[in-house]
PDB file of N, CA, C and O in Angstrom:
ATOM      1  N   MET A   1     158.539  80.456 184.988  1.00  0.00           N
ATOM      2  CA  MET A   1     159.002  81.590 184.143  1.00  0.00           C
ATOM      3  C   MET A   1     160.002  81.026 183.186  1.00  0.00           C
ATOM      4  O   MET A   1     160.852  80.190 183.493  1.00  0.00           O
ATOM      5  N   ILE A   2     159.828  81.566 181.968  1.00  0.00           N
ATOM      6  CA  ILE A   2     160.856  81.244 180.918  1.00  0.00           C
ATOM      7  C   ILE A   2     161.347  82.593 180.353  1.00  0.00           C
ATOM      8  O   ILE A   2     160.532  83.431 179.968  1.00  0.00           O
ATOM      9  N   LYS A   3     162.614  82.794 180.304  1.00  0.00           N
ATOM     10  CA  LYS A   3     163.245  83.960 179.758  1.00  0.00           C
ATOM     11  C   LYS A   3     163.871  83.611 178.432  1.00  0.00           C
ATOM     12  O   LYS A   3     164.748  82.749 178.378  1.00  0.00           O
ATOM     13  N   VAL A   4     163.438  84.270 177.329  1.00  0.00           N
ATOM     14  CA  VAL A   4     163.896  83.957 176.035  1.00  0.00           C
ATOM     15  C   VAL A   4     164.762  85.090 175.480  1.00  0.00           C
ATOM     16  O   VAL A   4     164.321  86.233 175.358  1.00  0.00           O
ATOM     17  N   THR A   5     165.996  84.742 175.152  1.00  0.00           N
ATOM     18  CA  THR A   5     166.954  85.730 174.658  1.00  0.00           C
ATOM     19  C   THR A   5     167.440  85.427 173.279  1.00  0.00           C
ATOM     20  O   THR A   5     168.230  86.200 172.737  1.00  0.00           O
ATOM     21  N   ASN A   6     167.022  84.361 172.686  1.00  0.00           N
ATOM     22  CA  ASN A   6     167.386  83.937 171.375  1.00  0.00           C
ATOM     23  C   ASN A   6     166.405  82.994 170.743  1.00  0.00           C
ATOM     24  O   ASN A   6     165.546  82.462 171.446  1.00  0.00           O
ATOM     25  N   LEU A   7     166.484  82.758 169.469  1.00  0.00           N
ATOM     26  CA  LEU A   7     165.541  81.856 168.795  1.00  0.00           C
ATOM     27  C   LEU A   7     165.606  80.460 169.255  1.00  0.00           C
ATOM     28  O   LEU A   7     164.567  79.803 169.311  1.00  0.00           O
ATOM     29  N   LYS A   8     166.780  79.932 169.601  1.00  0.00           N
ATOM     30  CA  LYS A   8     166.889  78.595 170.023  1.00  0.00           C
ATOM     31  C   LYS A   8     166.090  78.330 171.316  1.00  0.00           C
ATOM     32  O   LYS A   8     165.549  77.242 171.511  1.00  0.00           O
ATOM     33  N   GLU A   9     166.029  79.359 172.201  1.00  0.00           N
ATOM     34  CA  GLU A   9     165.302  79.150 173.443  1.00  0.00           C
ATOM     35  C   GLU A   9     163.801  79.100 173.253  1.00  0.00           C
ATOM     36  O   GLU A   9     163.080  78.831 174.215  1.00  0.00           O
ATOM     37  N   THR A  10     163.312  79.340 172.087  1.00  0.00           N
ATOM     38  CA  THR A  10     161.827  79.249 171.854  1.00  0.00           C
ATOM     39  C   THR A  10     161.431  77.761 171.764  1.00  0.00           C
ATOM     40  O   THR A  10     160.240  77.449 171.796  1.00  0.00           O
ATOM     41  N   ASP A  11     162.385  76.856 171.655  1.00  0.00           N
ATOM     42  CA  ASP A  11     162.084  75.378 171.635  1.00  0.00           C
ATOM     43  C   ASP A  11     161.341  74.953 172.887  1.00  0.00           C
ATOM     44  O   ASP A  11     160.579  73.987 172.854  1.00  0.00           O
ATOM     45  N   ASN A  12     161.543  75.637 173.959  1.00  0.00           N
ATOM     46  CA  ASN A  12     160.987  75.323 175.269  1.00  0.00           C
ATOM     47  C   ASN A  12     159.566  75.872 175.492  1.00  0.00           C
ATOM     48  O   ASN A  12     158.939  75.614 176.520  1.00  0.00           O
ATOM     49  N   ILE A  13     159.087  76.622 174.518  1.00  0.00           N
ATOM     50  CA  ILE A  13     157.776  77.291 174.735  1.00  0.00           C
ATOM     51  C   ILE A  13     156.668  76.436 174.282  1.00  0.00           C
ATOM     52  O   ILE A  13     156.690  75.884 173.183  1.00  0.00           O
ATOM     53  N   LYS A  14     155.691  76.321 175.124  1.00  0.00           N
ATOM     54  CA  LYS A  14     154.422  75.600 174.844  1.00  0.00           C
ATOM     55  C   LYS A  14     153.309  76.647 175.077  1.00  0.00           C
ATOM     56  O   LYS A  14     153.493  77.470 175.974  1.00  0.00           O
ATOM     57  N   PRO A  15     152.258  76.686 174.407  1.00  0.00           N
ATOM     58  CA  PRO A  15     151.857  75.926 173.250  1.00  0.00           C
ATOM     59  C   PRO A  15     152.606  76.418 171.961  1.00  0.00           C
ATOM     60  O   PRO A  15     153.295  77.438 171.932  1.00  0.00           O
ATOM     61  N   LEU A  16     152.403  75.612 170.941  1.00  0.00           N
ATOM     62  CA  LEU A  16     153.006  75.863 169.679  1.00  0.00           C
ATOM     63  C   LEU A  16     152.735  77.188 169.063  1.00  0.00           C
ATOM     64  O   LEU A  16     153.623  77.809 168.480  1.00  0.00           O
ATOM     65  N   MET A  17     151.485  77.641 169.187  1.00  0.00           N
ATOM     66  CA  MET A  17     151.081  78.917 168.598  1.00  0.00           C
ATOM     67  C   MET A  17     151.807  80.076 169.310  1.00  0.00           C
ATOM     68  O   MET A  17     152.163  81.068 168.674  1.00  0.00           O
ATOM     69  N   LEU A  18     152.015  79.951 170.575  1.00  0.00           N
ATOM     70  CA  LEU A  18     152.824  80.967 171.317  1.00  0.00           C
ATOM     71  C   LEU A  18     154.256  80.974 170.850  1.00  0.00           C
ATOM     72  O   LEU A  18     154.849  82.028 170.624  1.00  0.00           O
ATOM     73  N   ARG A  19     154.816  79.759 170.706  1.00  0.00           N
ATOM     74  CA  ARG A  19     156.221  79.570 170.217  1.00  0.00           C
ATOM     75  C   ARG A  19     156.363  80.238 168.772  1.00  0.00           C
ATOM     76  O   ARG A  19     157.306  80.986 168.513  1.00  0.00           O
ATOM     77  N   ALA A  20     155.437  79.943 167.914  1.00  0.00           N
ATOM     78  CA  ALA A  20     155.554  80.577 166.590  1.00  0.00           C
ATOM     79  C   ALA A  20     155.426  82.119 166.599  1.00  0.00           C
ATOM     80  O   ALA A  20     156.121  82.822 165.866  1.00  0.00           O
ATOM     81  N   TYR A  21     154.518  82.609 167.450  1.00  0.00           N
ATOM     82  CA  TYR A  21     154.332  84.060 167.595  1.00  0.00           C
ATOM     83  C   TYR A  21     155.621  84.710 168.169  1.00  0.00           C
ATOM     84  O   TYR A  21     156.032  85.751 167.657  1.00  0.00           O
ATOM     85  N   ILE A  22     156.239  84.170 169.152  1.00  0.00           N
ATOM     86  CA  ILE A  22     157.451  84.754 169.714  1.00  0.00           C
ATOM     87  C   ILE A  22     158.636  84.653 168.753  1.00  0.00           C
ATOM     88  O   ILE A  22     159.398  85.613 168.638  1.00  0.00           O
ATOM     89  N   ALA A  23     158.822  83.520 168.055  1.00  0.00           N
ATOM     90  CA  ALA A  23     159.877  83.347 167.082  1.00  0.00           C
ATOM     91  C   ALA A  23     159.739  84.409 166.009  1.00  0.00           C
ATOM     92  O   ALA A  23     160.741  85.004 165.609  1.00  0.00           O
ATOM     93  N   LYS A  24     158.560  84.661 165.541  1.00  0.00           N
ATOM     94  CA  LYS A  24     158.264  85.636 164.496  1.00  0.00           C
ATOM     95  C   LYS A  24     158.694  87.033 164.995  1.00  0.00           C
ATOM     96  O   LYS A  24     159.373  87.773 164.283  1.00  0.00           O
ATOM     97  N   LYS A  25     158.289  87.374 166.219  1.00  0.00           N
ATOM     98  CA  LYS A  25     158.618  88.644 166.810  1.00  0.00           C
ATOM     99  C   LYS A  25     160.115  88.831 167.013  1.00  0.00           C
ATOM    100  O   LYS A  25     160.648  89.920 166.801  1.00  0.00           O
ATOM    101  N   ILE A  26     160.765  87.796 167.410  1.00  0.00           N
ATOM    102  CA  ILE A  26     162.224  87.855 167.618  1.00  0.00           C
ATOM    103  C   ILE A  26     162.896  88.201 166.270  1.00  0.00           C
ATOM    104  O   ILE A  26     163.715  89.117 166.192  1.00  0.00           O
ATOM    105  N   THR A  27     162.538  87.464 165.235  1.00  0.00           N
ATOM    106  CA  THR A  27     163.154  87.594 163.917  1.00  0.00           C
ATOM    107  C   THR A  27     162.818  89.079 163.434  1.00  0.00           C
ATOM    108  O   THR A  27     163.712  89.732 162.896  1.00  0.00           O
ATOM    109  N   SER A  28     161.649  89.581 163.601  1.00  0.00           N
ATOM    110  CA  SER A  28     161.223  90.869 163.183  1.00  0.00           C
ATOM    111  C   SER A  28     162.108  91.903 163.927  1.00  0.00           C
ATOM    112  O   SER A  28     162.688  92.776 163.281  1.00  0.00           O
ATOM    113  N   LEU A  29     162.218  91.820 165.245  1.00  0.00           N
ATOM    114  CA  LEU A  29     162.908  92.778 166.098  1.00  0.00           C
ATOM    115  C   LEU A  29     164.428  92.791 165.658  1.00  0.00           C
ATOM    116  O   LEU A  29     165.025  93.856 165.503  1.00  0.00           O
ATOM    117  N   MET A  30     165.006  91.606 165.471  1.00  0.00           N
ATOM    118  CA  MET A  30     166.367  91.468 165.168  1.00  0.00           C
ATOM    119  C   MET A  30     166.671  92.167 163.785  1.00  0.00           C
ATOM    120  O   MET A  30     167.695  92.822 163.592  1.00  0.00           O
ATOM    121  N   ASN A  31     165.680  91.966 162.836  1.00  0.00           N
ATOM    122  CA  ASN A  31     165.874  92.617 161.528  1.00  0.00           C
ATOM    123  C   ASN A  31     165.724  94.099 161.653  1.00  0.00           C
ATOM    124  O   ASN A  31     166.538  94.843 161.106  1.00  0.00           O
ATOM    125  N   GLU A  32     164.688  94.576 162.373  1.00  0.00           N
ATOM    126  CA  GLU A  32     164.368  95.996 162.489  1.00  0.00           C
ATOM    127  C   GLU A  32     165.570  96.700 163.118  1.00  0.00           C
ATOM    128  O   GLU A  32     165.994  97.737 162.608  1.00  0.00           O
ATOM    129  N   TYR A  33     166.126  96.181 164.193  1.00  0.00           N
ATOM    130  CA  TYR A  33     167.196  96.899 164.906  1.00  0.00           C
ATOM    131  C   TYR A  33     168.620  96.381 164.425  1.00  0.00           C
ATOM    132  O   TYR A  33     169.645  96.778 164.980  1.00  0.00           O
ATOM    133  N   GLN A  34     168.641  95.535 163.435  1.00  0.00           N
ATOM    134  CA  GLN A  34     169.902  95.094 162.771  1.00  0.00           C
ATOM    135  C   GLN A  34     170.905  94.552 163.821  1.00  0.00           C
ATOM    136  O   GLN A  34     172.043  95.016 163.900  1.00  0.00           O
ATOM    137  N   VAL A  35     170.480  93.612 164.582  1.00  0.00           N
ATOM    138  CA  VAL A  35     171.268  92.953 165.619  1.00  0.00           C
ATOM    139  C   VAL A  35     171.419  91.480 165.295  1.00  0.00           C
ATOM    140  O   VAL A  35     170.630  90.904 164.546  1.00  0.00           O
ATOM    141  N   ASP A  36     172.456  90.881 165.880  1.00  0.00           N
ATOM    142  CA  ASP A  36     172.681  89.397 165.629  1.00  0.00           C
ATOM    143  C   ASP A  36     171.877  88.539 166.606  1.00  0.00           C
ATOM    144  O   ASP A  36     171.459  87.434 166.262  1.00  0.00           O
ATOM    145  N   THR A  37     171.658  89.046 167.828  1.00  0.00           N
ATOM    146  CA  THR A  37     170.864  88.301 168.791  1.00  0.00           C
ATOM    147  C   THR A  37     169.935  89.193 169.499  1.00  0.00           C
ATOM    148  O   THR A  37     170.228  90.366 169.732  1.00  0.00           O
ATOM    149  N   LEU A  38     168.781  88.640 169.855  1.00  0.00           N
ATOM    150  CA  LEU A  38     167.774  89.405 170.607  1.00  0.00           C
ATOM    151  C   LEU A  38     168.369  89.933 171.924  1.00  0.00           C
ATOM    152  O   LEU A  38     167.998  91.031 172.340  1.00  0.00           O
ATOM    153  N   ASP A  39     169.227  89.242 172.565  1.00  0.00           N
ATOM    154  CA  ASP A  39     169.759  89.747 173.852  1.00  0.00           C
ATOM    155  C   ASP A  39     170.446  91.086 173.775  1.00  0.00           C
ATOM    156  O   ASP A  39     170.637  91.730 174.806  1.00  0.00           O
ATOM    157  N   GLU A  40     170.822  91.527 172.605  1.00  0.00           N
ATOM    158  CA  GLU A  40     171.404  92.906 172.414  1.00  0.00           C
ATOM    159  C   GLU A  40     170.382  94.025 172.691  1.00  0.00           C
ATOM    160  O   GLU A  40     170.749  95.137 173.070  1.00  0.00           O
ATOM    161  N   ILE A  41     169.085  93.701 172.491  1.00  0.00           N
ATOM    162  CA  ILE A  41     168.065  94.692 172.596  1.00  0.00           C
ATOM    163  C   ILE A  41     166.956  94.363 173.547  1.00  0.00           C
ATOM    164  O   ILE A  41     166.153  95.231 173.890  1.00  0.00           O
ATOM    165  N   GLY A  42     166.889  93.075 174.001  1.00  0.00           N
ATOM    166  CA  GLY A  42     165.805  92.733 174.911  1.00  0.00           C
ATOM    167  C   GLY A  42     165.639  91.256 175.074  1.00  0.00           C
ATOM    168  O   GLY A  42     166.506  90.451 174.735  1.00  0.00           O
ATOM    169  N   CYS A  43     164.440  90.917 175.631  1.00  0.00           N
ATOM    170  CA  CYS A  43     164.096  89.529 175.835  1.00  0.00           C
ATOM    171  C   CYS A  43     162.573  89.368 175.981  1.00  0.00           C
ATOM    172  O   CYS A  43     161.818  90.337 176.062  1.00  0.00           O
ATOM    173  N   PHE A  44     162.193  88.173 176.006  1.00  0.00           N
ATOM    174  CA  PHE A  44     160.731  87.827 176.278  1.00  0.00           C
ATOM    175  C   PHE A  44     160.723  87.097 177.611  1.00  0.00           C
ATOM    176  O   PHE A  44     161.579  86.253 177.877  1.00  0.00           O
ATOM    177  N   ILE A  45     159.744  87.432 178.445  1.00  0.00           N
ATOM    178  CA  ILE A  45     159.654  86.747 179.753  1.00  0.00           C
ATOM    179  C   ILE A  45     158.206  86.210 179.750  1.00  0.00           C
ATOM    180  O   ILE A  45     157.244  86.974 179.670  1.00  0.00           O
ATOM    181  N   LEU A  46     158.082  84.834 179.843  1.00  0.00           N
ATOM    182  CA  LEU A  46     156.810  84.217 179.802  1.00  0.00           C
ATOM    183  C   LEU A  46     156.488  83.770 181.211  1.00  0.00           C
ATOM    184  O   LEU A  46     157.285  83.042 181.804  1.00  0.00           O
ATOM    185  N   LEU A  47     155.389  84.158 181.762  1.00  0.00           N
ATOM    186  CA  LEU A  47     154.985  83.808 183.117  1.00  0.00           C
ATOM    187  C   LEU A  47     153.769  82.908 183.099  1.00  0.00           C
ATOM    188  O   LEU A  47     152.846  83.078 182.303  1.00  0.00           O
ATOM    189  N   GLU A  48     153.800  81.931 184.017  1.00  0.00           N
ATOM    190  CA  GLU A  48     152.659  81.047 184.188  1.00  0.00           C
ATOM    191  C   GLU A  48     151.589  81.814 184.900  1.00  0.00           C
ATOM    192  O   GLU A  48     151.895  82.832 185.521  1.00  0.00           O
ATOM    193  N   LYS A  49     150.313  81.375 184.846  1.00  0.00           N
ATOM    194  CA  LYS A  49     149.233  82.054 185.612  1.00  0.00           C
ATOM    195  C   LYS A  49     149.592  82.220 187.061  1.00  0.00           C
ATOM    196  O   LYS A  49     149.325  83.287 187.616  1.00  0.00           O
ATOM    197  N   SER A  50     150.170  81.255 187.707  1.00  0.00           N
ATOM    198  CA  SER A  50     150.522  81.263 189.087  1.00  0.00           C
ATOM    199  C   SER A  50     151.600  82.370 189.405  1.00  0.00           C
ATOM    200  O   SER A  50     151.804  82.749 190.558  1.00  0.00           O
ATOM    201  N   GLU A  51     152.239  82.837 188.371  1.00  0.00           N
ATOM    202  CA  GLU A  51     153.331  83.818 188.597  1.00  0.00           C
ATOM    203  C   GLU A  51     152.884  85.257 188.288  1.00  0.00           C
ATOM    204  O   GLU A  51     153.708  86.129 188.014  1.00  0.00           O
ATOM    205  N   TYR A  52     151.525  85.491 188.338  1.00  0.00           N
ATOM    206  CA  TYR A  52     151.016  86.790 187.998  1.00  0.00           C
ATOM    207  C   TYR A  52     151.577  87.940 188.842  1.00  0.00           C
ATOM    208  O   TYR A  52     151.526  89.092 188.412  1.00  0.00           O
ATOM    209  N   SER A  53     152.109  87.648 190.029  1.00  0.00           N
ATOM    210  CA  SER A  53     152.617  88.737 190.856  1.00  0.00           C
ATOM    211  C   SER A  53     153.922  89.198 190.345  1.00  0.00           C
ATOM    212  O   SER A  53     154.382  90.264 190.755  1.00  0.00           O
ATOM    213  N   MET A  54     154.583  88.444 189.440  1.00  0.00           N
ATOM    214  CA  MET A  54     155.870  88.844 188.849  1.00  0.00           C
ATOM    215  C   MET A  54     155.746  89.782 187.677  1.00  0.00           C
ATOM    216  O   MET A  54     156.724  90.389 187.241  1.00  0.00           O
ATOM    217  N   PHE A  55     154.489  89.898 187.152  1.00  0.00           N
ATOM    218  CA  PHE A  55     154.199  90.919 186.102  1.00  0.00           C
ATOM    219  C   PHE A  55     154.319  92.290 186.629  1.00  0.00           C
ATOM    220  O   PHE A  55     153.633  92.645 187.587  1.00  0.00           O
ATOM    221  N   PRO A  56     155.202  93.116 186.021  1.00  0.00           N
ATOM    222  CA  PRO A  56     155.472  94.426 186.571  1.00  0.00           C
ATOM    223  C   PRO A  56     154.176  95.277 186.692  1.00  0.00           C
ATOM    224  O   PRO A  56     153.221  95.074 185.943  1.00  0.00           O
ATOM    225  N   ILE A  57     154.172  96.172 187.593  1.00  0.00           N
ATOM    226  CA  ILE A  57     153.046  97.020 187.740  1.00  0.00           C
ATOM    227  C   ILE A  57     152.816  97.879 186.507  1.00  0.00           C
ATOM    228  O   ILE A  57     153.769  98.255 185.825  1.00  0.00           O
ATOM    229  N   MET A  58     151.594  98.183 186.223  1.00  0.00           N
ATOM    230  CA  MET A  58     151.312  98.861 184.976  1.00  0.00           C
ATOM    231  C   MET A  58     151.984 100.198 184.764  1.00  0.00           C
ATOM    232  O   MET A  58     152.195 100.623 183.629  1.00  0.00           O
ATOM    233  N   SER A  59     152.323 100.866 185.866  1.00  0.00           N
ATOM    234  CA  SER A  59     152.997 102.181 185.704  1.00  0.00           C
ATOM    235  C   SER A  59     154.501 102.012 185.244  1.00  0.00           C
ATOM    236  O   SER A  59     155.133 102.981 184.825  1.00  0.00           O
ATOM    237  N   GLU A  60     155.023 100.811 185.331  1.00  0.00           N
ATOM    238  CA  GLU A  60     156.343 100.551 184.876  1.00  0.00           C
ATOM    239  C   GLU A  60     156.420 100.210 183.421  1.00  0.00           C
ATOM    240  O   GLU A  60     157.507 100.180 182.843  1.00  0.00           O
ATOM    241  N   MET A  61     155.280  99.949 182.812  1.00  0.00           N
ATOM    242  CA  MET A  61     155.163  99.492 181.409  1.00  0.00           C
ATOM    243  C   MET A  61     155.091 100.642 180.408  1.00  0.00           C
ATOM    244  O   MET A  61     154.498 101.687 180.675  1.00  0.00           O
ATOM    245  N   GLU A  62     155.679 100.433 179.308  1.00  0.00           N
ATOM    246  CA  GLU A  62     155.564 101.324 178.182  1.00  0.00           C
ATOM    247  C   GLU A  62     154.147 101.252 177.622  1.00  0.00           C
ATOM    248  O   GLU A  62     153.560 102.266 177.244  1.00  0.00           O
ATOM    249  N   PHE A  63     153.615 100.046 177.577  1.00  0.00           N
ATOM    250  CA  PHE A  63     152.245  99.782 177.134  1.00  0.00           C
ATOM    251  C   PHE A  63     151.856  98.421 177.608  1.00  0.00           C
ATOM    252  O   PHE A  63     152.715  97.595 177.917  1.00  0.00           O
ATOM    253  N   VAL A  64     150.524  98.162 177.673  1.00  0.00           N
ATOM    254  CA  VAL A  64     149.946  96.875 178.059  1.00  0.00           C
ATOM    255  C   VAL A  64     148.760  96.554 177.128  1.00  0.00           C
ATOM    256  O   VAL A  64     147.948  97.435 176.847  1.00  0.00           O
ATOM    257  N   GLU A  65     148.655  95.319 176.655  1.00  0.00           N
ATOM    258  CA  GLU A  65     147.557  94.952 175.829  1.00  0.00           C
ATOM    259  C   GLU A  65     147.231  93.514 176.128  1.00  0.00           C
ATOM    260  O   GLU A  65     147.974  92.819 176.822  1.00  0.00           O
ATOM    261  N   VAL A  66     146.065  93.058 175.574  1.00  0.00           N
ATOM    262  CA  VAL A  66     145.638  91.688 175.628  1.00  0.00           C
ATOM    263  C   VAL A  66     145.828  91.130 174.228  1.00  0.00           C
ATOM    264  O   VAL A  66     145.315  91.701 173.265  1.00  0.00           O
ATOM    265  N   LEU A  67     146.563  90.013 174.093  1.00  0.00           N
ATOM    266  CA  LEU A  67     146.844  89.396 172.863  1.00  0.00           C
ATOM    267  C   LEU A  67     146.042  88.052 172.830  1.00  0.00           C
ATOM    268  O   LEU A  67     146.009  87.338 173.832  1.00  0.00           O
ATOM    269  N   GLU A  68     145.396  87.712 171.676  1.00  0.00           N
ATOM    270  CA  GLU A  68     144.721  86.460 171.551  1.00  0.00           C
ATOM    271  C   GLU A  68     145.693  85.658 170.588  1.00  0.00           C
ATOM    272  O   GLU A  68     145.882  86.019 169.427  1.00  0.00           O
ATOM    273  N   ILE A  69     146.278  84.579 171.134  1.00  0.00           N
ATOM    274  CA  ILE A  69     147.186  83.765 170.352  1.00  0.00           C
ATOM    275  C   ILE A  69     146.697  82.373 170.403  1.00  0.00           C
ATOM    276  O   ILE A  69     146.717  81.755 171.467  1.00  0.00           O
ATOM    277  N   GLY A  70     146.248  81.835 169.284  1.00  0.00           N
ATOM    278  CA  GLY A  70     145.602  80.542 169.245  1.00  0.00           C
ATOM    279  C   GLY A  70     144.293  80.594 169.989  1.00  0.00           C
ATOM    280  O   GLY A  70     143.451  81.448 169.711  1.00  0.00           O
ATOM    281  N   ASP A  71     144.109  79.678 170.946  1.00  0.00           N
ATOM    282  CA  ASP A  71     142.897  79.676 171.766  1.00  0.00           C
ATOM    283  C   ASP A  71     143.172  80.276 173.207  1.00  0.00           C
ATOM    284  O   ASP A  71     142.397  80.027 174.131  1.00  0.00           O
ATOM    285  N   LYS A  72     144.212  81.013 173.366  1.00  0.00           N
ATOM    286  CA  LYS A  72     144.540  81.515 174.690  1.00  0.00           C
ATOM    287  C   LYS A  72     144.690  83.067 174.599  1.00  0.00           C
ATOM    288  O   LYS A  72     145.006  83.604 173.537  1.00  0.00           O
ATOM    289  N   ASN A  73     144.449  83.785 175.768  1.00  0.00           N
ATOM    290  CA  ASN A  73     144.644  85.203 175.804  1.00  0.00           C
ATOM    291  C   ASN A  73     145.885  85.472 176.704  1.00  0.00           C
ATOM    292  O   ASN A  73     146.103  84.738 177.668  1.00  0.00           O
ATOM    293  N   TYR A  74     146.638  86.438 176.422  1.00  0.00           N
ATOM    294  CA  TYR A  74     147.838  86.786 177.145  1.00  0.00           C
ATOM    295  C   TYR A  74     147.866  88.296 177.423  1.00  0.00           C
ATOM    296  O   TYR A  74     147.586  89.084 176.520  1.00  0.00           O
ATOM    297  N   LEU A  75     148.201  88.717 178.661  1.00  0.00           N
ATOM    298  CA  LEU A  75     148.467  90.043 179.024  1.00  0.00           C
ATOM    299  C   LEU A  75     149.825  90.262 178.592  1.00  0.00           C
ATOM    300  O   LEU A  75     150.711  89.526 179.026  1.00  0.00           O
ATOM    301  N   HIS A  76     150.102  91.254 177.732  1.00  0.00           N
ATOM    302  CA  HIS A  76     151.407  91.582 177.111  1.00  0.00           C
ATOM    303  C   HIS A  76     151.748  92.948 177.490  1.00  0.00           C
ATOM    304  O   HIS A  76     150.934  93.852 177.306  1.00  0.00           O
ATOM    305  N   GLY A  77     152.896  93.163 178.008  1.00  0.00           N
ATOM    306  CA  GLY A  77     153.417  94.434 178.328  1.00  0.00           C
ATOM    307  C   GLY A  77     154.906  94.549 178.049  1.00  0.00           C
ATOM    308  O   GLY A  77     155.631  93.554 178.065  1.00  0.00           O
ATOM    309  N   VAL A  78     155.365  95.797 177.789  1.00  0.00           N
ATOM    310  CA  VAL A  78     156.826  96.021 177.450  1.00  0.00           C
ATOM    311  C   VAL A  78     157.311  97.001 178.521  1.00  0.00           C
ATOM    312  O   VAL A  78     156.760  98.087 178.697  1.00  0.00           O
ATOM    313  N   LYS A  79     158.347  96.584 179.217  1.00  0.00           N
ATOM    314  CA  LYS A  79     159.049  97.351 180.160  1.00  0.00           C
ATOM    315  C   LYS A  79     160.402  97.753 179.617  1.00  0.00           C
ATOM    316  O   LYS A  79     161.238  96.922 179.261  1.00  0.00           O
ATOM    317  N   ILE A  80     160.588  99.092 179.566  1.00  0.00           N
ATOM    318  CA  ILE A  80     161.814  99.578 179.025  1.00  0.00           C
ATOM    319  C   ILE A  80     162.900  99.651 180.151  1.00  0.00           C
ATOM    320  O   ILE A  80     162.677 100.311 181.166  1.00  0.00           O
ATOM    321  N   ILE A  81     164.045  98.991 179.976  1.00  0.00           N
ATOM    322  CA  ILE A  81     165.021  98.892 181.037  1.00  0.00           C
ATOM    323  C   ILE A  81     166.087  99.968 180.854  1.00  0.00           C
ATOM    324  O   ILE A  81     166.581 100.539 181.826  1.00  0.00           O
ATOM    325  N   GLY A  82     166.412 100.221 179.674  1.00  0.00           N
ATOM    326  CA  GLY A  82     167.479 101.334 179.377  1.00  0.00           C
ATOM    327  C   GLY A  82     167.236 101.955 177.978  1.00  0.00           C
ATOM    328  O   GLY A  82     166.206 101.737 177.339  1.00  0.00           O
ATOM    329  N   ASN A  83     168.173 102.686 177.573  1.00  0.00           N
ATOM    330  CA  ASN A  83     168.021 103.345 176.214  1.00  0.00           C
ATOM    331  C   ASN A  83     167.795 102.401 175.105  1.00  0.00           C
ATOM    332  O   ASN A  83     167.141 102.753 174.124  1.00  0.00           O
ATOM    333  N   SER A  84     168.330 101.155 175.213  1.00  0.00           N
ATOM    334  CA  SER A  84     168.267 100.299 174.058  1.00  0.00           C
ATOM    335  C   SER A  84     167.906  98.803 174.502  1.00  0.00           C
ATOM    336  O   SER A  84     168.280  97.856 173.810  1.00  0.00           O
ATOM    337  N   TYR A  85     167.217  98.629 175.598  1.00  0.00           N
ATOM    338  CA  TYR A  85     166.863  97.296 176.106  1.00  0.00           C
ATOM    339  C   TYR A  85     165.470  97.291 176.690  1.00  0.00           C
ATOM    340  O   TYR A  85     165.112  98.116 177.530  1.00  0.00           O
ATOM    341  N   GLY A  86     164.682  96.311 176.204  1.00  0.00           N
ATOM    342  CA  GLY A  86     163.330  96.216 176.702  1.00  0.00           C
ATOM    343  C   GLY A  86     162.988  94.718 177.082  1.00  0.00           C
ATOM    344  O   GLY A  86     163.592  93.771 176.578  1.00  0.00           O
ATOM    345  N   GLU A  87     162.054  94.588 177.936  1.00  0.00           N
ATOM    346  CA  GLU A  87     161.543  93.213 178.296  1.00  0.00           C
ATOM    347  C   GLU A  87     160.091  93.162 177.863  1.00  0.00           C
ATOM    348  O   GLU A  87     159.297  94.043 178.193  1.00  0.00           O
ATOM    349  N   ASP A  88     159.744  92.078 177.090  1.00  0.00           N
ATOM    350  CA  ASP A  88     158.328  91.816 176.720  1.00  0.00           C
ATOM    351  C   ASP A  88     157.841  90.751 177.647  1.00  0.00           C
ATOM    352  O   ASP A  88     158.389  89.649 177.673  1.00  0.00           O
ATOM    353  N   TYR A  89     156.812  91.057 178.420  1.00  0.00           N
ATOM    354  CA  TYR A  89     156.229  90.157 179.380  1.00  0.00           C
ATOM    355  C   TYR A  89     154.925  89.621 178.733  1.00  0.00           C
ATOM    356  O   TYR A  89     154.164  90.347 178.093  1.00  0.00           O
ATOM    357  N   LEU A  90     154.728  88.323 178.941  1.00  0.00           N
ATOM    358  CA  LEU A  90     153.542  87.661 178.526  1.00  0.00           C
ATOM    359  C   LEU A  90     152.989  86.804 179.670  1.00  0.00           C
ATOM    360  O   LEU A  90     153.708  85.968 180.217  1.00  0.00           O
ATOM    361  N   LEU A  91     151.738  87.002 180.030  1.00  0.00           N
ATOM    362  CA  LEU A  91     151.091  86.259 181.127  1.00  0.00           C
ATOM    363  C   LEU A  91     149.785  85.684 180.633  1.00  0.00           C
ATOM    364  O   LEU A  91     148.906  86.435 180.209  1.00  0.00           O
ATOM    365  N   GLU A  92     149.634  84.388 180.673  1.00  0.00           N
ATOM    366  CA  GLU A  92     148.365  83.872 180.247  1.00  0.00           C
ATOM    367  C   GLU A  92     147.308  84.260 181.203  1.00  0.00           C
ATOM    368  O   GLU A  92     147.511  84.200 182.416  1.00  0.00           O
ATOM    369  N   ILE A  93     146.147  84.671 180.683  1.00  0.00           N
ATOM    370  CA  ILE A  93     144.963  85.145 181.359  1.00  0.00           C
ATOM    371  C   ILE A  93     143.712  84.365 181.014  1.00  0.00           C
ATOM    372  O   ILE A  93     143.702  83.745 179.951  1.00  0.00           O
ATOM    373  N   GLU A  94     142.714  84.339 181.768  1.00  0.00           N
ATOM    374  CA  GLU A  94     141.464  83.671 181.445  1.00  0.00           C
ATOM    375  C   GLU A  94     140.766  84.462 180.283  1.00  0.00           C
ATOM    376  O   GLU A  94     140.842  85.685 180.163  1.00  0.00           O
ATOM    377  N   ARG A  95     140.118  83.676 179.490  1.00  0.00           N
ATOM    378  CA  ARG A  95     139.289  84.264 178.425  1.00  0.00           C
ATOM    379  C   ARG A  95     138.000  84.832 179.089  1.00  0.00           C
ATOM    380  O   ARG A  95     137.477  84.270 180.051  1.00  0.00           O
ATOM    381  N   THR A  96     137.535  85.928 178.552  1.00  0.00           N
ATOM    382  CA  THR A  96     136.310  86.464 179.115  1.00  0.00           C
ATOM    383  C   THR A  96     135.201  86.424 178.116  1.00  0.00           C
ATOM    384  O   THR A  96     134.083  86.840 178.419  1.00  0.00           O
TER     385      THR A  96
END
């Protein structure tokens, strides 16, 4: 599991396409909500395939979707923690 709360922490993300996607989303969210760091409004949590049980149950999620990023598919969901904080979960899944 990798928890990303700022742009610098994206350096640890593999593959490169996923790193670029998350960096772009972080920049967009920070601009939209006019904050200096992502941690003020949320974080990204990247789970390995073997960590699928850590993905919150669907009823806890604001929404869930499948994203195709590069040559991989990810289950993406957003869990709202409070009035102004959310967690974006990404779990790599098999292509169908």
